[in-house]
C-alpha positions, 0 to 999 in steps of 0.5 A: 510513521510517514513516508513520502514517495514521489511516485503516484500510488497507481504507478507503484501498484502497477510496477509490482503487479497489483491494484492500488486497492490491494496495495493499500490493504496490504500496507494497512495490515503491515502498519496495524497488524492487530487490526482485523481486515 
């Protein structure tokens, strides 16, 4: 699945109080729950 968001990745992370790296890891884990991280 692909979702297009018209806001910069860093802006999304800042709005929810995290870093872009953490946001990426969390969403990656959600997309592939069976993969070890």
